[in-house]
C-alpha positions in Angstrom: 19.9 -8.5 -77.8 18.9 -11.8 -76.4 22.1 -14.3 -76.0 22.2 -17.6 -77.7 22.3 -19.4 -73.9 20.0 -16.7 -72.5 17.3 -18.2 -75.4 18.5 -21.7 -74.1 17.1 -21.6 -70.8 13.8 -20.0 -72.1 13.7 -22.6 -74.4 14.6 -25.4 -71.0 11.8 -23.4 -69.4 8.8 -24.5 -71.4 6.1 -27.3 -72.2 7.2 -29.8 -74.9 5.8 -28.9 -77.8 3.5 -31.9 -78.8 2.6 -32.9 -75.5 3.0 -30.2 -73.3 4.8 -32.4 -70.1 8.4 -30.3 -68.5 10.6 -30.0 -72.3 14.4 -29.7 -72.7 16.2 -28.6 -76.1 15.7 -30.0 -79.2 18.0 -28.2 -81.7 16.1 -28.3 -85.8 19.8 -27.6 -86.8 22.2 -29.7 -85.5 25.3 -28.4 -82.8 27.6 -31.9 -84.2 29.3 -33.8 -82.1 32.3 -33.1 -80.5 31.0 -28.9 -79.4 30.6 -27.2 -77.0 26.8 -27.1 -76.0 28.0 -24.0 -73.6 29.3 -21.5 -76.0 26.8 -18.8 -77.7 26.4 -20.7 -80.5 23.9 -19.7 -83.5 22.1 -23.0 -83.8 20.7 -22.3 -80.0 18.3 -20.2 -81.7 16.2 -23.4 -83.8 15.9 -24.6 -80.6 12.4 -26.2 -79.7 11.0 -27.6 -76.3 10.4 -31.8 -76.8 9.8 -33.9 -74.1 12.2 -36.1 -73.4 10.5 -39.2 -75.1 9.9 -37.3 -77.7 12.9 -35.8 -77.9 14.1 -39.2 -79.1 11.6 -39.9 -81.5 12.3 -37.4 -83.5 16.2 -38.2 -83.4 15.4 -42.0 -84.0 12.3 -41.5 -87.3 13.6 -38.4 -88.9 12.3 -34.6 -88.7 10.3 -35.3 -91.9 8.0 -38.8 -90.2 8.4 -36.6 -87.3 6.2 -33.9 -88.4 3.9 -35.4 -90.4 2.9 -38.1 -87.1 2.3 -34.5 -85.6 1.0 -32.7 -87.5 3.1 -30.1 -87.0 5.3 -27.5 -89.0 8.9 -27.6 -86.4 10.9 -24.6 -88.4 7.9 -23.1 -87.9 7.2 -23.4 -84.1 10.8 -22.2 -84.2 10.3 -19.1 -85.8 7.2 -18.2 -83.6 9.0 -18.7 -80.0 11.8 -17.2 -81.4 10.2 -14.5 -82.9 7.9 -14.0 -79.9 11.3 -13.5 -78.4 12.9 -10.4 -80.5 9.5 -8.5 -80.0 8.5 -9.0 -76.2 11.7 -10.5 -74.5 12.4 -13.7 -72.3 9.6 -14.4 -69.8 10.1 -16.6 -66.7 
């Protein structure tokens, strides 16, 4: 079983889904203010890699506008990444 924190580290190792620059995790299911992100949270499994600029953009314009602009379904991408790690494991 891949722990939520291991999965989050894996997401950090991936390039941005939009532009290919170095990525950082964006949680599609919000972690929430004041929660400890260094704990094993189920929300980590909804993370996708976005570069800093795209991370700021999605937080500014919202999910639907972002998906429309870039013709991408981010929940589908999140589930694709998670499914891959379940069946293939994490490769670095």
